[in-house]
C-alpha positions in Angstrom: 0.3 0.0 0.0 1.1 3.4 -0.8 1.4 5.5 2.1 0.2 9.0 2.1 0.5 12.7 3.5 -1.7 15.5 3.9 -1.2 18.8 1.7 -3.2 21.7 2.3 -3.9 24.5 -0.2 -5.8 27.6 0.2 -8.5 28.5 -2.4 -10.8 31.0 -2.8 -13.5 30.8 -0.7 -16.4 31.3 -3.7 -14.5 28.1 -5.5 -14.5 26.4 -1.5 -18.5 26.8 -1.2 -19.1 25.6 -4.9 -17.1 22.1 -4.1 -19.3 21.9 -0.7 -22.4 22.3 -2.7 -21.7 19.7 -5.4 -21.3 16.8 -3.0 -19.2 14.9 -5.8 -17.5 12.3 -4.7 -15.0 12.0 -7.3 -14.2 15.8 -7.3 -11.4 14.9 -4.3 -10.2 12.1 -6.8 -10.2 14.6 -9.4 -8.3 17.0 -7.9 -5.7 14.7 -6.4 -5.0 13.2 -10.2 -4.7 16.7 -11.5 -2.2 17.8 -8.9 -0.5 14.5 -9.5 0.0 14.9 -13.3 0.9 18.7 -12.4 3.6 17.3 -10.2 5.1 14.7 -12.5 5.0 17.1 -16.0 6.9 19.7 -13.7 9.1 16.9 -12.7 10.0 16.1 -16.3 10.6 19.7 -17.6 13.0 19.7 -14.4 14.9 16.8 -15.6 14.8 17.6 -19.4 16.3 20.9 -18.2 18.9 19.6 -16.2 20.0 16.8 -18.9 20.0 19.3 -21.6 22.3 21.7 -19.4 24.7 18.5 -19.1 24.6 17.5 -22.6 25.6 21.7 -23.3 28.3 21.3 -20.9 29.5 18.4 -22.4 29.4 19.7 -26.1 31.7 22.7 -24.7 34.6 19.8 -24.5 36.5 18.4 -27.3 35.2 16.1 -29.6 35.5 12.2 -29.2 37.6 11.6 -32.1 40.3 14.3 -31.5 40.2 12.5 -27.6 41.1 9.1 -29.2 43.6 10.1 -31.3 45.4 12.2 -28.8 45.3 8.9 -26.8 46.5 7.1 -29.7 49.0 9.5 -30.6 50.4 9.5 -26.5 51.2 5.5 -26.8 
């Protein structure tokens, strides 16, 4: 079983009132799913940005062919 924790957010009082009036049992699950998807999407964006930065920093170095030639010439 996956553990869970409570995360509290502030929403407009009018929105909270509409939620309470709806009495929709699935709304809580929809909100939870939306938050999970948003967090996953943001996490992917962060990881992709980090990967691009690492790739960019690697590309600043010498080309692999040049490194291999230097290694061979040193023998």
